[in-house]
NUFI-908324 format. One line per field, with one value per residue: residue in three letters; x, y, z of N, C-alpha, C in turn. Coordinates in Angstrom, 3 decimals. Layout:
residu: c(ALA; ...)
n.c1: c(X; ...)
n.c2: c(Y; ...)
n.c3: c(Z; ...)
ca.c1: c(X; ...)
ca.c2: c(Y; ...)
ca.c3: c(Z; ...)
c.c1: c(X; ...)
c.c2: c(Y; ...)
c.c3: c(Z; ...)
This chain:
residu: c(UNK; UNK; UNK; UNK; UNK; UNK; UNK; UNK; UNK; UNK; UNK; UNK; UNK; UNK; UNK; UNK; UNK; UNK; UNK; UNK; UNK; UNK; UNK; UNK; UNK; UNK; UNK; UNK; UNK; UNK; UNK; UNK; UNK; UNK; UNK; UNK; UNK; UNK; UNK; UNK; UNK; UNK; UNK; UNK; UNK; UNK; UNK; UNK; UNK; UNK; UNK; UNK; UNK; UNK; UNK; UNK; UNK; UNK; UNK; UNK; UNK; UNK; UNK; UNK; UNK; UNK; UNK; UNK; UNK; UNK; UNK; UNK; UNK; UNK; UNK; UNK; UNK; UNK; UNK; UNK; UNK; UNK; UNK; UNK; UNK; UNK; UNK; UNK; UNK; UNK; UNK; UNK; UNK; UNK; UNK; UNK; UNK; UNK; UNK; UNK; UNK; UNK; UNK; UNK; UNK; UNK; UNK; UNK; UNK; UNK; UNK; UNK; UNK; UNK; UNK; UNK; UNK; UNK; UNK; UNK; UNK; UNK; UNK; UNK; UNK; UNK; UNK; UNK; UNK; UNK; UNK; UNK; UNK; UNK; UNK; UNK; UNK; UNK)
n.c1: c(-11.218; -8.401; -8.436; -6.353; -5.278; -7.441; -7.675; -5.182; -5.415; -7.528; -6.355; -4.213; -5.581; -6.965; -4.798; -3.497; -5.372; -5.513; -2.777; -2.272; -4.078; -3.210; -0.518; -0.872; -2.248; -0.326; 1.689; 0.283; -0.156; 2.421; 4.232; 7.134; 9.690; 10.225; 7.918; 6.052; 6.811; 6.221; 3.452; 2.766; 3.513; 1.644; -0.594; -0.569; -1.695; -4.175; -5.446; -6.392; -9.065; -11.006; -9.838; -9.639; -12.367; -13.396; -11.922; -12.886; -15.542; -15.162; -14.171; -16.435; -18.243; -17.216; -17.759; -20.496; -23.520; -24.247; -25.826; -24.477; -25.771; -26.695; -24.257; -23.141; -24.246; -23.164; -20.495; -20.274; -21.062; -19.170; -16.883; -17.059; -17.095; -14.646; -12.955; -13.419; -12.335; -9.636; -9.189; -9.434; -7.150; -4.974; -5.139; -3.548; -1.195; -1.439; -2.268; -4.990; -8.113; -9.838; -12.238; -11.457; -9.581; -11.272; -13.073; -11.382; -10.563; -12.956; -13.656; -11.466; -11.728; -14.248; -13.675; -11.687; -13.181; -15.267; -13.836; -12.866; -15.134; -16.564; -14.860; -14.909; -17.594; -17.678; -15.882; -17.263; -19.577; -18.494; -17.385; -19.685; -20.987; -19.207; -19.533; -22.161; -21.975; -20.387; -21.585; -20.940; -18.461; -18.606)
n.c2: c(-8.266; -8.149; -8.223; -7.045; -5.222; -3.493; -2.491; -1.214; 0.770; 2.286; 3.205; 4.695; 6.744; 7.974; 8.748; 10.587; 12.679; 13.456; 14.062; 16.248; 18.174; 18.466; 19.225; 21.622; 23.128; 23.228; 24.730; 27.082; 27.866; 28.360; 26.523; 25.097; 23.114; 20.530; 20.106; 20.023; 17.654; 15.824; 16.193; 15.244; 12.574; 11.826; 12.065; 9.781; 7.862; 9.025; 8.704; 6.122; 5.129; 4.402; 2.209; 0.404; 0.119; -1.129; -3.499; -4.685; -5.141; -6.950; -9.107; -9.665; -10.279; -12.640; -14.309; -14.110; -14.259; -11.682; -9.249; -7.125; -4.690; -4.261; -4.180; -1.750; 0.182; -0.226; 0.127; 2.809; 4.061; 3.368; 4.812; 7.630; 7.115; 5.735; 7.722; 9.693; 8.526; 8.370; 11.108; 12.046; 10.894; 11.850; 14.598; 16.565; 16.534; 17.602; 20.593; 22.544; 21.744; 19.050; 18.716; 19.520; 17.567; 15.382; 16.063; 16.115; 13.472; 12.038; 13.063; 12.189; 9.426; 8.815; 9.752; 7.950; 5.548; 6.069; 6.523; 4.023; 2.559; 0.971; -1.199; -2.284; -3.082; -4.973; -6.826; -7.746; -8.765; -10.793; -12.396; -13.157; -14.610; -16.751; -17.909; -18.742; -20.686; -22.602; -23.687; -25.445; -24.897; -22.915)
n.c3: c(1.961; 4.054; 7.608; 9.104; 7.269; 6.975; 9.609; 9.838; 7.867; 8.888; 11.243; 10.197; 8.773; 10.876; 12.493; 10.841; 10.693; 13.429; 13.919; 12.143; 13.139; 15.826; 15.467; 14.034; 15.963; 17.994; 16.742; 16.297; 18.941; 19.629; 20.862; 22.493; 20.825; 21.981; 23.467; 21.442; 20.195; 22.235; 22.311; 19.761; 20.071; 22.000; 20.432; 18.951; 20.591; 21.024; 18.619; 18.559; 19.366; 17.309; 16.095; 18.249; 18.868; 16.538; 16.617; 18.988; 18.192; 16.085; 17.501; 19.109; 17.064; 16.097; 18.182; 18.834; 17.037; 15.108; 13.024; 10.438; 10.269; 12.888; 14.249; 13.567; 15.224; 17.976; 17.213; 16.328; 18.648; 20.541; 19.938; 20.818; 23.615; 24.124; 23.187; 25.070; 27.370; 26.592; 26.261; 28.886; 29.983; 28.432; 27.938; 29.063; 27.640; 25.130; 23.249; 24.453; 26.082; 27.846; 26.403; 23.844; 23.071; 23.188; 21.141; 18.822; 18.911; 18.493; 15.978; 14.401; 14.718; 13.540; 10.981; 10.157; 10.188; 8.346; 6.047; 5.390; 5.301; 3.369; 2.980; 5.545; 5.810; 3.743; 4.781; 7.099; 5.883; 4.241; 6.210; 7.569; 5.592; 5.335; 7.848; 7.691; 5.727; 6.954; 9.559; 11.574; 12.609; 14.497)
ca.c1: c(-10.045; -7.847; -8.740; -5.178; -5.185; -8.516; -7.305; -4.064; -5.916; -8.301; -5.414; -3.483; -6.465; -7.203; -3.541; -3.228; -6.263; -5.052; -1.451; -2.380; -4.749; -2.342; 0.641; -1.343; -2.564; 0.942; 2.348; -0.534; 0.081; 3.859; 4.828; 8.530; 9.829; 10.105; 6.509; 5.370; 7.130; 5.433; 2.057; 2.615; 3.543; 0.340; -1.618; -0.569; -2.655; -5.480; -6.060; -6.678; -10.401; -11.691; -9.176; -10.039; -13.797; -13.578; -11.354; -13.849; -16.694; -14.752; -14.121; -17.821; -18.851; -16.747; -18.326; -21.959; -24.023; -24.902; -25.797; -23.663; -26.602; -26.681; -22.899; -22.824; -24.651; -22.126; -19.245; -20.304; -21.234; -17.950; -15.849; -17.056; -16.749; -13.204; -12.309; -13.520; -11.341; -8.326; -9.102; -9.154; -5.793; -3.910; -5.424; -2.454; -0.036; -1.713; -2.883; -6.437; -8.666; -10.374; -13.256; -10.765; -9.031; -12.439; -13.587; -10.521; -10.587; -14.188; -13.537; -10.519; -12.281; -15.275; -13.023; -11.059; -14.196; -16.009; -12.926; -12.702; -16.442; -16.939; -14.037; -15.388; -18.855; -17.346; -15.273; -18.299; -20.455; -17.802; -17.277; -21.002; -21.239; -18.399; -20.143; -23.386; -21.598; -19.782; -22.124; -20.429; -17.194; -18.830)
ca.c2: c(-7.553; -8.671; -7.393; -6.249; -4.108; -2.572; -1.828; -0.293; 1.924; 3.114; 3.864; 5.706; 7.885; 8.623; 9.371; 11.761; 13.757; 13.896; 14.663; 17.563; 19.100; 18.715; 19.997; 22.982; 23.800; 23.497; 25.838; 28.263; 28.252; 28.620; 25.643; 24.719; 21.910; 19.308; 19.956; 19.604; 16.233; 15.087; 16.254; 14.326; 11.205; 11.597; 11.937; 8.384; 7.167; 9.659; 8.233; 4.683; 4.634; 3.737; 0.920; -0.451; -0.158; -2.132; -4.770; -5.241; -5.658; -8.159; -10.173; -10.020; -10.865; -14.015; -15.081; -14.050; -14.014; -10.392; -8.723; -5.923; -3.517; -4.065; -3.886; -0.336; 0.982; -0.210; 0.646; 4.263; 4.570; 3.118; 5.806; 8.732; 6.620; 5.501; 9.032; 10.382; 7.919; 8.820; 12.551; 12.203; 10.464; 12.494; 16.002; 17.407; 16.465; 18.308; 21.896; 22.514; 21.089; 17.710; 18.741; 19.619; 16.244; 14.545; 16.436; 15.624; 12.008; 11.588; 13.421; 11.297; 8.073; 8.719; 9.916; 6.669; 4.537; 6.386; 6.400; 2.601; 1.952; -0.078; -2.376; -2.870; -3.801; -6.158; -7.798; -8.360; -9.553; -12.017; -13.233; -13.707; -15.640; -17.921; -18.538; -19.411; -21.877; -23.556; -23.441; -26.380; -24.431; -21.919)
ca.c3: c(2.430; 5.300; 8.773; 9.473; 6.331; 7.327; 10.856; 9.608; 7.116; 9.820; 12.151; 9.431; 8.516; 12.159; 12.932; 10.007; 11.136; 14.749; 13.798; 11.508; 14.054; 16.983; 15.014; 13.730; 17.224; 18.684; 16.049; 16.569; 20.339; 19.745; 21.851; 22.207; 20.001; 22.786; 23.827; 20.212; 20.016; 23.229; 21.866; 18.625; 20.610; 22.629; 19.388; 18.508; 21.437; 20.866; 17.380; 18.640; 19.680; 16.191; 15.938; 19.373; 18.716; 15.494; 17.085; 19.942; 17.455; 15.356; 18.501; 19.432; 15.877; 15.997; 19.285; 18.843; 15.692; 14.926; 11.670; 10.267; 10.560; 14.338; 14.720; 13.331; 16.397; 19.009; 16.664; 16.339; 20.015; 21.315; 19.631; 21.799; 24.945; 24.175; 23.020; 26.356; 28.265; 26.128; 26.533; 30.310; 30.286; 27.667; 27.636; 29.531; 26.753; 23.870; 23.515; 24.610; 27.261; 27.609; 25.347; 22.555; 22.780; 22.915; 19.827; 17.742; 18.956; 17.833; 14.562; 13.717; 14.719; 12.511; 9.679; 9.833; 9.892; 7.131; 4.913; 5.096; 5.578; 2.415; 3.277; 6.795; 5.557; 2.952; 5.682; 7.923; 5.018; 3.843; 7.407; 7.846; 4.582; 5.694; 9.019; 7.269; 4.963; 7.878; 10.890; 12.577; 13.171; 15.546)
c.c1: c(-9.666; -8.121; -7.561; -4.997; -6.241; -8.151; -6.157; -4.505; -6.732; -7.360; -4.619; -4.337; -6.715; -5.956; -3.218; -4.079; -5.785; -3.717; -1.489; -3.009; -3.849; -1.131; 0.250; -1.623; -1.287; 1.675; 1.600; -0.307; 1.551; 4.507; 6.285; 8.592; 9.656; 8.657; 5.691; 5.603; 6.318; 3.955; 1.819; 2.691; 2.227; -0.752; -1.657; -1.603; -4.068; -6.187; -6.474; -8.128; -11.140; -11.133; -9.617; -11.515; -14.041; -13.038; -12.280; -15.039; -16.354; -14.701; -15.536; -18.502; -18.444; -17.370; -19.854; -22.428; -24.835; -24.874; -24.986; -24.478; -26.635; -25.305; -22.496; -23.162; -23.602; -20.797; -19.209; -20.488; -20.000; -16.888; -15.901; -16.671; -15.239; -12.424; -12.337; -12.487; -9.934; -8.134; -8.806; -7.697; -4.710; -4.148; -4.293; -1.255; -0.228; -2.351; -4.401; -6.845; -9.210; -11.379; -12.616; -10.211; -10.164; -12.963; -12.699; -10.421; -11.803; -14.114; -12.607; -11.041; -13.328; -14.692; -12.382; -12.072; -14.927; -15.127; -12.809; -14.036; -16.835; -16.140; -14.494; -16.657; -18.608; -16.731; -16.339; -19.244; -19.788; -17.639; -18.600; -21.350; -20.443; -19.003; -21.414; -23.088; -21.076; -20.325; -21.549; -19.138; -17.395; -19.854)
c.c2: c(-8.092; -7.693; -6.520; -5.046; -3.056; -1.790; -0.842; 0.930; 2.852; 3.880; 4.951; 6.940; 8.672; 9.352; 10.617; 12.937; 14.322; 14.623; 16.060; 18.575; 19.451; 19.554; 21.441; 23.769; 24.128; 24.678; 27.137; 28.785; 28.551; 27.815; 25.374; 23.364; 20.627; 19.055; 19.524; 18.115; 15.384; 15.071; 15.319; 12.867; 10.861; 11.420; 10.531; 7.593; 7.727; 9.151; 6.763; 4.273; 3.932; 2.337; -0.060; -0.829; -1.249; -3.483; -5.446; -5.846; -6.893; -9.335; -10.626; -10.742; -12.321; -14.900; -15.197; -13.683; -12.720; -10.043; -7.446; -4.672; -3.232; -3.627; -2.430; 0.512; 0.944; 0.339; 2.163; 4.830; 4.334; 4.196; 6.996; 8.292; 6.411; 6.808; 9.822; 9.840; 8.377; 10.306; 12.810; 11.901; 11.337; 13.966; 16.929; 17.452; 17.190; 19.654; 21.774; 21.789; 19.715; 17.705; 18.827; 18.261; 15.272; 14.815; 15.917; 14.097; 11.440; 11.866; 12.478; 9.863; 7.877; 8.894; 8.603; 5.607; 4.817; 6.288; 4.946; 1.858; 0.824; -1.345; -3.071; -3.671; -5.038; -7.236; -8.511; -9.212; -10.852; -12.958; -13.895; -14.803; -16.903; -18.656; -19.276; -20.680; -22.978; -23.357; -24.363; -25.890; -23.451; -22.384)
c.c3: c(3.805; 6.446; 9.169; 8.558; 6.649; 8.581; 10.653; 8.815; 8.004; 10.736; 11.434; 9.197; 9.793; 12.647; 12.126; 10.449; 12.470; 14.647; 13.201; 12.457; 15.239; 16.580; 14.703; 15.002; 17.999; 18.048; 16.313; 17.993; 20.630; 20.872; 21.490; 21.499; 20.812; 23.189; 22.621; 19.967; 20.995; 22.822; 20.682; 19.068; 21.302; 21.574; 18.798; 19.298; 21.222; 19.613; 17.418; 18.915; 18.541; 15.984; 17.025; 19.258; 17.685; 15.930; 18.093; 19.207; 16.640; 16.319; 18.878; 18.280; 15.714; 17.065; 19.209; 17.446; 15.673; 13.452; 11.614; 10.576; 12.066; 14.833; 14.498; 14.551; 17.506; 18.500; 16.750; 17.742; 20.888; 21.094; 20.588; 23.205; 25.078; 24.001; 24.321; 27.344; 27.888; 26.423; 28.007; 30.646; 29.642; 27.344; 28.076; 28.603; 25.430; 24.179; 23.594; 25.872; 26.878; 26.464; 23.972; 22.141; 22.463; 21.512; 18.706; 17.742; 18.258; 16.342; 13.821; 13.663; 13.640; 11.114; 9.239; 9.464; 8.587; 5.889; 4.463; 5.262; 4.655; 2.684; 4.555; 6.554; 4.710; 3.827; 6.501; 7.082; 4.582; 5.028; 7.739; 6.852; 4.871; 6.879; 8.640; 6.477; 5.883; 9.282; 11.951; 13.224; 14.302; 16.520)
């Protein structure tokens, strides 16, 4: 599977989770329409940590020879870190406090990764097989 397709599927899954939670919370808190729109625009950024984490690991994987089993550890540990950074920056635009934005960021990131997990592992396995067949290119 193509990396761009994998990244777009992860982002879509993550965005859907974030969008539903943010929209539900805005309606529950009875926010005005313009504030709901701003919160939904902020949720576009809040759903990006899984995408960024995977992109960083793909870049590292192309530079350094790692196994897929090892790459899972930094992939899953980068999501809370990136979610925390996003929560610090964008918590004022969505209902709730920083911990709420952090929680939904982590939840959406893991949902996106686990939904497309088989495709991700197939991508890394096929990339590793190509690197082993052509060691002179790296």
